[in-house]
PDB file with SEQRES, HELIX, SHEET and CRYST1 records, atoms N, CA, C and O in Angstrom:
SEQRES   1 A   66  MET LEU PRO ALA GLU THR LEU LEU TYR ALA VAL VAL LEU          
SEQRES   2 A   66  ALA ASN PRO SER ARG LYS ASP GLY HIS PRO LYS THR ALA          
SEQRES   3 A   66  ASP GLU ILE LEU ASP TYR LEU ALA LYS GLN LEU GLY PRO          
SEQRES   4 A   66  ASN ALA VAL LEU GLN VAL GLY GLY ASP GLU THR VAL GLY          
SEQRES   5 A   66  LYS GLY LEU CYS PHE ALA HIS LEU THR ASP GLY ARG GLY          
SEQRES   6 A   66  ASN                                                          
HELIX    1 AA1 ALA A   26  LEU A   37  1                                  12    
HELIX    2 AA2 GLU A   49  VAL A   51  5                                   3    
SHEET    1 AA1 2 ALA A  41  GLN A  44  0                                        
SHEET    2 AA1 2 LEU A  55  ALA A  58 -1                                        
CRYST1    1.000    1.000    1.000  90.00  90.00  90.00 P 1           1          
ATOM      1  N   MET A   1     -21.312  -3.936  -2.913  1.00  0.00           N  
ATOM      2  CA  MET A   1     -20.485  -5.125  -2.748  1.00  0.00           C  
ATOM      3  C   MET A   1     -19.794  -5.436  -4.102  1.00  0.00           C  
ATOM      4  O   MET A   1     -20.419  -5.371  -5.161  1.00  0.00           O  
ATOM      5  N   LEU A   2     -18.538  -5.762  -4.035  1.00  0.00           N  
ATOM      6  CA  LEU A   2     -17.762  -6.090  -5.257  1.00  0.00           C  
ATOM      7  C   LEU A   2     -17.617  -7.571  -5.408  1.00  0.00           C  
ATOM      8  O   LEU A   2     -17.480  -8.281  -4.411  1.00  0.00           O  
ATOM      9  N   PRO A   3     -17.643  -8.064  -6.626  1.00  0.00           N  
ATOM     10  CA  PRO A   3     -17.363  -9.520  -6.850  1.00  0.00           C  
ATOM     11  C   PRO A   3     -15.926  -9.838  -6.416  1.00  0.00           C  
ATOM     12  O   PRO A   3     -15.043  -8.981  -6.463  1.00  0.00           O  
ATOM     13  N   ALA A   4     -15.720 -11.058  -6.002  1.00  0.00           N  
ATOM     14  CA  ALA A   4     -14.381 -11.492  -5.457  1.00  0.00           C  
ATOM     15  C   ALA A   4     -13.278 -11.294  -6.507  1.00  0.00           C  
ATOM     16  O   ALA A   4     -12.128 -11.071  -6.129  1.00  0.00           O  
ATOM     17  N   GLU A   5     -13.578 -11.366  -7.778  1.00  0.00           N  
ATOM     18  CA  GLU A   5     -12.543 -11.243  -8.824  1.00  0.00           C  
ATOM     19  C   GLU A   5     -12.219  -9.860  -9.233  1.00  0.00           C  
ATOM     20  O   GLU A   5     -11.432  -9.664 -10.159  1.00  0.00           O  
ATOM     21  N   THR A   6     -12.807  -8.853  -8.567  1.00  0.00           N  
ATOM     22  CA  THR A   6     -12.642  -7.466  -8.940  1.00  0.00           C  
ATOM     23  C   THR A   6     -11.179  -7.009  -8.769  1.00  0.00           C  
ATOM     24  O   THR A   6     -10.557  -7.317  -7.752  1.00  0.00           O  
ATOM     25  N   LEU A   7     -10.633  -6.289  -9.740  1.00  0.00           N  
ATOM     26  CA  LEU A   7      -9.313  -5.695  -9.635  1.00  0.00           C  
ATOM     27  C   LEU A   7      -9.454  -4.220  -9.417  1.00  0.00           C  
ATOM     28  O   LEU A   7     -10.152  -3.545 -10.174  1.00  0.00           O  
ATOM     29  N   LEU A   8      -8.804  -3.697  -8.395  1.00  0.00           N  
ATOM     30  CA  LEU A   8      -8.790  -2.289  -8.127  1.00  0.00           C  
ATOM     31  C   LEU A   8      -7.361  -1.772  -8.226  1.00  0.00           C  
ATOM     32  O   LEU A   8      -6.420  -2.427  -7.778  1.00  0.00           O  
ATOM     33  N   TYR A   9      -7.213  -0.611  -8.806  1.00  0.00           N  
ATOM     34  CA  TYR A   9      -5.909   0.035  -8.895  1.00  0.00           C  
ATOM     35  C   TYR A   9      -5.976   1.375  -8.201  1.00  0.00           C  
ATOM     36  O   TYR A   9      -7.007   2.049  -8.216  1.00  0.00           O  
ATOM     37  N   ALA A  10      -4.859   1.760  -7.585  1.00  0.00           N  
ATOM     38  CA  ALA A  10      -4.790   3.076  -6.923  1.00  0.00           C  
ATOM     39  C   ALA A  10      -3.397   3.655  -7.055  1.00  0.00           C  
ATOM     40  O   ALA A  10      -2.421   2.916  -7.190  1.00  0.00           O  
ATOM     41  N   VAL A  11      -3.305   4.921  -7.019  1.00  0.00           N  
ATOM     42  CA  VAL A  11      -2.018   5.602  -7.053  1.00  0.00           C  
ATOM     43  C   VAL A  11      -1.647   5.961  -5.621  1.00  0.00           C  
ATOM     44  O   VAL A  11      -2.464   6.507  -4.879  1.00  0.00           O  
ATOM     45  N   VAL A  12      -0.413   5.651  -5.236  1.00  0.00           N  
ATOM     46  CA  VAL A  12       0.076   5.987  -3.894  1.00  0.00           C  
ATOM     47  C   VAL A  12       1.080   7.160  -4.044  1.00  0.00           C  
ATOM     48  O   VAL A  12       2.094   7.048  -4.734  1.00  0.00           O  
ATOM     49  N   LEU A  13       0.766   8.259  -3.387  1.00  0.00           N  
ATOM     50  CA  LEU A  13       1.613   9.396  -3.460  1.00  0.00           C  
ATOM     51  C   LEU A  13       2.099   9.767  -2.044  1.00  0.00           C  
ATOM     52  O   LEU A  13       1.464   9.403  -1.054  1.00  0.00           O  
ATOM     53  N   ALA A  14       3.222  10.490  -1.956  1.00  0.00           N  
ATOM     54  CA  ALA A  14       3.741  10.905  -0.651  1.00  0.00           C  
ATOM     55  C   ALA A  14       4.257  12.332  -0.759  1.00  0.00           C  
ATOM     56  O   ALA A  14       4.712  12.758  -1.821  1.00  0.00           O  
ATOM     57  N   ASN A  15       4.185  13.068   0.344  1.00  0.00           N  
ATOM     58  CA  ASN A  15       4.802  14.348   0.479  1.00  0.00           C  
ATOM     59  C   ASN A  15       5.874  14.229   1.507  1.00  0.00           C  
ATOM     60  O   ASN A  15       5.868  13.287   2.299  1.00  0.00           O  
ATOM     61  N   PRO A  16       6.837  15.194   1.523  1.00  0.00           N  
ATOM     62  CA  PRO A  16       7.834  15.190   2.562  1.00  0.00           C  
ATOM     63  C   PRO A  16       7.189  15.335   3.943  1.00  0.00           C  
ATOM     64  O   PRO A  16       6.152  15.979   4.103  1.00  0.00           O  
ATOM     65  N   SER A  17       7.840  14.712   4.937  1.00  0.00           N  
ATOM     66  CA  SER A  17       7.321  14.735   6.277  1.00  0.00           C  
ATOM     67  C   SER A  17       7.326  16.194   6.847  1.00  0.00           C  
ATOM     68  O   SER A  17       8.241  16.980   6.599  1.00  0.00           O  
ATOM     69  N   ARG A  18       6.270  16.498   7.608  1.00  0.00           N  
ATOM     70  CA  ARG A  18       6.206  17.808   8.231  1.00  0.00           C  
ATOM     71  C   ARG A  18       6.329  17.707   9.745  1.00  0.00           C  
ATOM     72  O   ARG A  18       6.145  18.692  10.460  1.00  0.00           O  
ATOM     73  N   LYS A  19       6.647  16.489  10.234  1.00  0.00           N  
ATOM     74  CA  LYS A  19       6.769  16.277  11.691  1.00  0.00           C  
ATOM     75  C   LYS A  19       8.125  16.828  12.150  1.00  0.00           C  
ATOM     76  O   LYS A  19       9.181  16.523  11.597  1.00  0.00           O  
ATOM     77  N   ASP A  20       8.028  17.649  13.181  1.00  0.00           N  
ATOM     78  CA  ASP A  20       9.253  18.273  13.750  1.00  0.00           C  
ATOM     79  C   ASP A  20      10.203  17.201  14.230  1.00  0.00           C  
ATOM     80  O   ASP A  20       9.786  16.269  14.917  1.00  0.00           O  
ATOM     81  N   GLY A  21      11.489  17.314  13.878  1.00  0.00           N  
ATOM     82  CA  GLY A  21      12.483  16.363  14.291  1.00  0.00           C  
ATOM     83  C   GLY A  21      12.564  15.080  13.515  1.00  0.00           C  
ATOM     84  O   GLY A  21      13.408  14.232  13.802  1.00  0.00           O  
ATOM     85  N   HIS A  22      11.701  14.921  12.537  1.00  0.00           N  
ATOM     86  CA  HIS A  22      11.692  13.692  11.709  1.00  0.00           C  
ATOM     87  C   HIS A  22      11.634  14.055  10.229  1.00  0.00           C  
ATOM     88  O   HIS A  22      10.656  13.751   9.547  1.00  0.00           O  
ATOM     89  N   PRO A  23      12.705  14.717   9.727  1.00  0.00           N  
ATOM     90  CA  PRO A  23      12.700  15.112   8.320  1.00  0.00           C  
ATOM     91  C   PRO A  23      12.828  13.895   7.425  1.00  0.00           C  
ATOM     92  O   PRO A  23      13.809  13.160   7.531  1.00  0.00           O  
ATOM     93  N   LYS A  24      11.881  13.666   6.562  1.00  0.00           N  
ATOM     94  CA  LYS A  24      11.930  12.598   5.602  1.00  0.00           C  
ATOM     95  C   LYS A  24      11.437  13.122   4.246  1.00  0.00           C  
ATOM     96  O   LYS A  24      10.452  13.856   4.177  1.00  0.00           O  
ATOM     97  N   THR A  25      12.142  12.732   3.159  1.00  0.00           N  
ATOM     98  CA  THR A  25      11.670  13.100   1.824  1.00  0.00           C  
ATOM     99  C   THR A  25      10.536  12.181   1.438  1.00  0.00           C  
ATOM    100  O   THR A  25      10.318  11.142   2.061  1.00  0.00           O  
ATOM    101  N   ALA A  26       9.811  12.576   0.395  1.00  0.00           N  
ATOM    102  CA  ALA A  26       8.728  11.734  -0.094  1.00  0.00           C  
ATOM    103  C   ALA A  26       9.296  10.371  -0.551  1.00  0.00           C  
ATOM    104  O   ALA A  26       8.662   9.340  -0.326  1.00  0.00           O  
ATOM    105  N   ASP A  27      10.451  10.355  -1.172  1.00  0.00           N  
ATOM    106  CA  ASP A  27      11.068   9.098  -1.602  1.00  0.00           C  
ATOM    107  C   ASP A  27      11.363   8.170  -0.417  1.00  0.00           C  
ATOM    108  O   ASP A  27      11.128   6.963  -0.486  1.00  0.00           O  
ATOM    109  N   GLU A  28      11.885   8.758   0.675  1.00  0.00           N  
ATOM    110  CA  GLU A  28      12.162   7.986   1.849  1.00  0.00           C  
ATOM    111  C   GLU A  28      10.892   7.376   2.459  1.00  0.00           C  
ATOM    112  O   GLU A  28      10.911   6.247   2.949  1.00  0.00           O  
ATOM    113  N   ILE A  29       9.818   8.117   2.423  1.00  0.00           N  
ATOM    114  CA  ILE A  29       8.554   7.614   2.964  1.00  0.00           C  
ATOM    115  C   ILE A  29       8.025   6.470   2.108  1.00  0.00           C  
ATOM    116  O   ILE A  29       7.553   5.460   2.629  1.00  0.00           O  
ATOM    117  N   LEU A  30       8.105   6.632   0.831  1.00  0.00           N  
ATOM    118  CA  LEU A  30       7.649   5.536  -0.084  1.00  0.00           C  
ATOM    119  C   LEU A  30       8.533   4.325   0.027  1.00  0.00           C  
ATOM    120  O   LEU A  30       8.048   3.196  -0.034  1.00  0.00           O  
ATOM    121  N   ASP A  31       9.842   4.538   0.191  1.00  0.00           N  
ATOM    122  CA  ASP A  31      10.753   3.393   0.391  1.00  0.00           C  
ATOM    123  C   ASP A  31      10.392   2.662   1.671  1.00  0.00           C  
ATOM    124  O   ASP A  31      10.383   1.431   1.689  1.00  0.00           O  
ATOM    125  N   TYR A  32      10.092   3.387   2.747  1.00  0.00           N  
ATOM    126  CA  TYR A  32       9.715   2.748   4.030  1.00  0.00           C  
ATOM    127  C   TYR A  32       8.457   1.929   3.840  1.00  0.00           C  
ATOM    128  O   TYR A  32       8.374   0.803   4.330  1.00  0.00           O  
ATOM    129  N   LEU A  33       7.470   2.477   3.132  1.00  0.00           N  
ATOM    130  CA  LEU A  33       6.194   1.774   2.899  1.00  0.00           C  
ATOM    131  C   LEU A  33       6.502   0.501   2.105  1.00  0.00           C  
ATOM    132  O   LEU A  33       5.990  -0.562   2.455  1.00  0.00           O  
ATOM    133  N   ALA A  34       7.300   0.568   1.075  1.00  0.00           N  
ATOM    134  CA  ALA A  34       7.619  -0.615   0.280  1.00  0.00           C  
ATOM    135  C   ALA A  34       8.316  -1.675   1.088  1.00  0.00           C  
ATOM    136  O   ALA A  34       8.061  -2.864   0.898  1.00  0.00           O  
ATOM    137  N   LYS A  35       9.210  -1.266   2.004  1.00  0.00           N  
ATOM    138  CA  LYS A  35       9.882  -2.246   2.867  1.00  0.00           C  
ATOM    139  C   LYS A  35       8.914  -2.920   3.852  1.00  0.00           C  
ATOM    140  O   LYS A  35       9.010  -4.121   4.105  1.00  0.00           O  
ATOM    141  N   GLN A  36       7.987  -2.135   4.398  1.00  0.00           N  
ATOM    142  CA  GLN A  36       6.999  -2.633   5.341  1.00  0.00           C  
ATOM    143  C   GLN A  36       6.050  -3.598   4.675  1.00  0.00           C  
ATOM    144  O   GLN A  36       5.700  -4.620   5.265  1.00  0.00           O  
ATOM    145  N   LEU A  37       5.618  -3.302   3.449  1.00  0.00           N  
ATOM    146  CA  LEU A  37       4.715  -4.200   2.721  1.00  0.00           C  
ATOM    147  C   LEU A  37       5.397  -5.427   2.198  1.00  0.00           C  
ATOM    148  O   LEU A  37       4.793  -6.500   2.174  1.00  0.00           O  
ATOM    149  N   GLY A  38       6.640  -5.311   1.778  1.00  0.00           N  
ATOM    150  CA  GLY A  38       7.331  -6.394   1.148  1.00  0.00           C  
ATOM    151  C   GLY A  38       6.855  -6.643  -0.272  1.00  0.00           C  
ATOM    152  O   GLY A  38       5.938  -5.958  -0.727  1.00  0.00           O  
ATOM    153  N   PRO A  39       7.422  -7.567  -0.971  1.00  0.00           N  
ATOM    154  CA  PRO A  39       7.097  -7.779  -2.382  1.00  0.00           C  
ATOM    155  C   PRO A  39       5.707  -8.411  -2.633  1.00  0.00           C  
ATOM    156  O   PRO A  39       5.133  -8.208  -3.703  1.00  0.00           O  
ATOM    157  N   ASN A  40       5.181  -9.145  -1.699  1.00  0.00           N  
ATOM    158  CA  ASN A  40       3.919  -9.815  -1.867  1.00  0.00           C  
ATOM    159  C   ASN A  40       3.019  -9.591  -0.663  1.00  0.00           C  
ATOM    160  O   ASN A  40       2.712 -10.527   0.075  1.00  0.00           O  
ATOM    161  N   ALA A  41       2.600  -8.356  -0.470  1.00  0.00           N  
ATOM    162  CA  ALA A  41       1.817  -7.996   0.711  1.00  0.00           C  
ATOM    163  C   ALA A  41       0.365  -8.405   0.532  1.00  0.00           C  
ATOM    164  O   ALA A  41      -0.209  -8.250  -0.546  1.00  0.00           O  
ATOM    165  N   VAL A  42      -0.216  -8.922   1.587  1.00  0.00           N  
ATOM    166  CA  VAL A  42      -1.675  -9.197   1.623  1.00  0.00           C  
ATOM    167  C   VAL A  42      -2.222  -8.320   2.727  1.00  0.00           C  
ATOM    168  O   VAL A  42      -1.777  -8.395   3.873  1.00  0.00           O  
ATOM    169  N   LEU A  43      -3.177  -7.500   2.385  1.00  0.00           N  
ATOM    170  CA  LEU A  43      -3.807  -6.571   3.351  1.00  0.00           C  
ATOM    171  C   LEU A  43      -5.256  -6.985   3.543  1.00  0.00           C  
ATOM    172  O   LEU A  43      -5.899  -7.527   2.644  1.00  0.00           O  
ATOM    173  N   GLN A  44      -5.744  -6.714   4.735  1.00  0.00           N  
ATOM    174  CA  GLN A  44      -7.172  -6.944   5.033  1.00  0.00           C  
ATOM    175  C   GLN A  44      -7.793  -5.559   5.171  1.00  0.00           C  
ATOM    176  O   GLN A  44      -7.461  -4.795   6.077  1.00  0.00           O  
ATOM    177  N   VAL A  45      -8.706  -5.257   4.245  1.00  0.00           N  
ATOM    178  CA  VAL A  45      -9.348  -3.923   4.178  1.00  0.00           C  
ATOM    179  C   VAL A  45     -10.854  -4.095   4.373  1.00  0.00           C  
ATOM    180  O   VAL A  45     -11.529  -4.657   3.510  1.00  0.00           O  
ATOM    181  N   GLY A  46     -11.366  -3.634   5.460  1.00  0.00           N  
ATOM    182  CA  GLY A  46     -12.796  -3.766   5.672  1.00  0.00           C  
ATOM    183  C   GLY A  46     -13.168  -5.237   5.708  1.00  0.00           C  
ATOM    184  O   GLY A  46     -12.379  -6.089   6.116  1.00  0.00           O  
ATOM    185  N   GLY A  47     -14.384  -5.512   5.272  1.00  0.00           N  
ATOM    186  CA  GLY A  47     -14.835  -6.928   5.205  1.00  0.00           C  
ATOM    187  C   GLY A  47     -14.851  -7.612   6.520  1.00  0.00           C  
ATOM    188  O   GLY A  47     -14.728  -6.979   7.569  1.00  0.00           O  
ATOM    189  N   ASP A  48     -14.998  -8.857   6.476  1.00  0.00           N  
ATOM    190  CA  ASP A  48     -15.058  -9.704   7.671  1.00  0.00           C  
ATOM    191  C   ASP A  48     -13.841 -10.643   7.686  1.00  0.00           C  
ATOM    192  O   ASP A  48     -13.876 -11.716   7.084  1.00  0.00           O  
ATOM    193  N   GLU A  49     -12.788 -10.243   8.360  1.00  0.00           N  
ATOM    194  CA  GLU A  49     -11.527 -11.014   8.286  1.00  0.00           C  
ATOM    195  C   GLU A  49     -11.625 -12.425   8.810  1.00  0.00           C  
ATOM    196  O   GLU A  49     -10.800 -13.265   8.450  1.00  0.00           O  
ATOM    197  N   THR A  50     -12.604 -12.721   9.647  1.00  0.00           N  
ATOM    198  CA  THR A  50     -12.719 -14.064  10.189  1.00  0.00           C  
ATOM    199  C   THR A  50     -13.163 -15.089   9.146  1.00  0.00           C  
ATOM    200  O   THR A  50     -12.969 -16.290   9.330  1.00  0.00           O  
ATOM    201  N   VAL A  51     -13.763 -14.606   8.040  1.00  0.00           N  
ATOM    202  CA  VAL A  51     -14.177 -15.499   7.005  1.00  0.00           C  
ATOM    203  C   VAL A  51     -13.406 -15.212   5.703  1.00  0.00           C  
ATOM    204  O   VAL A  51     -13.788 -15.676   4.629  1.00  0.00           O  
ATOM    205  N   GLY A  52     -12.328 -14.448   5.819  1.00  0.00           N  
ATOM    206  CA  GLY A  52     -11.442 -14.227   4.653  1.00  0.00           C  
ATOM    207  C   GLY A  52     -11.934 -13.152   3.701  1.00  0.00           C  
ATOM    208  O   GLY A  52     -11.454 -13.094   2.569  1.00  0.00           O  
ATOM    209  N   LYS A  53     -12.870 -12.295   4.104  1.00  0.00           N  
ATOM    210  CA  LYS A  53     -13.334 -11.231   3.197  1.00  0.00           C  
ATOM    211  C   LYS A  53     -12.472  -9.988   3.419  1.00  0.00           C  
ATOM    212  O   LYS A  53     -11.940  -9.747   4.503  1.00  0.00           O  
ATOM    213  N   GLY A  54     -12.363  -9.220   2.349  1.00  0.00           N  
ATOM    214  CA  GLY A  54     -11.632  -7.957   2.403  1.00  0.00           C  
ATOM    215  C   GLY A  54     -10.129  -8.153   2.242  1.00  0.00           C  
ATOM    216  O   GLY A  54      -9.371  -7.211   2.473  1.00  0.00           O  
ATOM    217  N   LEU A  55      -9.673  -9.337   1.854  1.00  0.00           N  
ATOM    218  CA  LEU A  55      -8.220  -9.559   1.634  1.00  0.00           C  
ATOM    219  C   LEU A  55      -7.827  -9.030   0.301  1.00  0.00           C  
ATOM    220  O   LEU A  55      -8.494  -9.292  -0.701  1.00  0.00           O  
ATOM    221  N   CYS A  56      -6.738  -8.279   0.267  1.00  0.00           N  
ATOM    222  CA  CYS A  56      -6.203  -7.646  -0.960  1.00  0.00           C  
ATOM    223  C   CYS A  56      -4.755  -7.972  -1.106  1.00  0.00           C  
ATOM    224  O   CYS A  56      -4.031  -8.095  -0.118  1.00  0.00           O  
ATOM    225  N   PHE A  57      -4.325  -8.114  -2.329  1.00  0.00           N  
ATOM    226  CA  PHE A  57      -2.902  -8.275  -2.679  1.00  0.00           C  
ATOM    227  C   PHE A  57      -2.402  -6.891  -3.071  1.00  0.00           C  
ATOM    228  O   PHE A  57      -3.037  -6.218  -3.883  1.00  0.00           O  
ATOM    229  N   ALA A  58      -1.280  -6.453  -2.513  1.00  0.00           N  
ATOM    230  CA  ALA A  58      -0.701  -5.133  -2.812  1.00  0.00           C  
ATOM    231  C   ALA A  58       0.648  -5.312  -3.496  1.00  0.00           C  
ATOM    232  O   ALA A  58       1.505  -6.065  -3.034  1.00  0.00           O  
ATOM    233  N   HIS A  59       0.806  -4.630  -4.562  1.00  0.00           N  
ATOM    234  CA  HIS A  59       2.092  -4.599  -5.321  1.00  0.00           C  
ATOM    235  C   HIS A  59       2.389  -3.151  -5.642  1.00  0.00           C  
ATOM    236  O   HIS A  59       1.601  -2.473  -6.301  1.00  0.00           O  
ATOM    237  N   LEU A  60       3.537  -2.680  -5.170  1.00  0.00           N  
ATOM    238  CA  LEU A  60       3.969  -1.325  -5.454  1.00  0.00           C  
ATOM    239  C   LEU A  60       4.889  -1.271  -6.658  1.00  0.00           C  
ATOM    240  O   LEU A  60       5.728  -2.156  -6.825  1.00  0.00           O  
ATOM    241  N   THR A  61       4.757  -0.265  -7.493  1.00  0.00           N  
ATOM    242  CA  THR A  61       5.644  -0.104  -8.634  1.00  0.00           C  
ATOM    243  C   THR A  61       6.010   1.363  -8.696  1.00  0.00           C  
ATOM    244  O   THR A  61       5.260   2.205  -8.202  1.00  0.00           O  
ATOM    245  N   ASP A  62       7.134   1.686  -9.284  1.00  0.00           N  
ATOM    246  CA  ASP A  62       7.549   3.063  -9.382  1.00  0.00           C  
ATOM    247  C   ASP A  62       7.050   3.717 -10.639  1.00  0.00           C  
ATOM    248  O   ASP A  62       7.454   4.839 -10.942  1.00  0.00           O  
ATOM    249  N   GLY A  63       6.198   3.071 -11.373  1.00  0.00           N  
ATOM    250  CA  GLY A  63       5.632   3.626 -12.614  1.00  0.00           C  
ATOM    251  C   GLY A  63       6.475   3.262 -13.829  1.00  0.00           C  
ATOM    252  O   GLY A  63       6.080   3.521 -14.966  1.00  0.00           O  
ATOM    253  N   ARG A  64       7.635   2.663 -13.587  1.00  0.00           N  
ATOM    254  CA  ARG A  64       8.492   2.209 -14.690  1.00  0.00           C  
ATOM    255  C   ARG A  64       8.598   0.679 -14.689  1.00  0.00           C  
ATOM    256  O   ARG A  64       9.448   0.106 -15.371  1.00  0.00           O  
ATOM    257  N   GLY A  65       7.728   0.031 -13.917  1.00  0.00           N  
ATOM    258  CA  GLY A  65       7.721  -1.408 -13.838  1.00  0.00           C  
ATOM    259  C   GLY A  65       8.643  -1.976 -12.780  1.00  0.00           C  
ATOM    260  O   GLY A  65       8.810  -3.194 -12.714  1.00  0.00           O  
ATOM    261  N   ASN A  66       9.247  -1.144 -11.953  1.00  0.00           N  
ATOM    262  CA  ASN A  66      10.154  -1.604 -10.909  1.00  0.00           C  
ATOM    263  C   ASN A  66       9.408  -1.748  -9.604  1.00  0.00           C  
ATOM    264  O   ASN A  66      10.000  -2.128  -8.593  1.00  0.00           O  
TER     265      ASN A  66                                                      
END                                                                             
């Protein structure tokens, strides 16, 4: 179990799509993810969502602060 104030960081990577008929570059996939999450995304990961556990704030950056 992690304390509520714990900060976790992760790297998000993408590869070009391999699905037939849906060619997408890695950049297009990451752009789609960024649009879906929006600038201030709140995700529920594991935990017990009915009592507010497992809520995470997600912020994507391109590595240059953008």
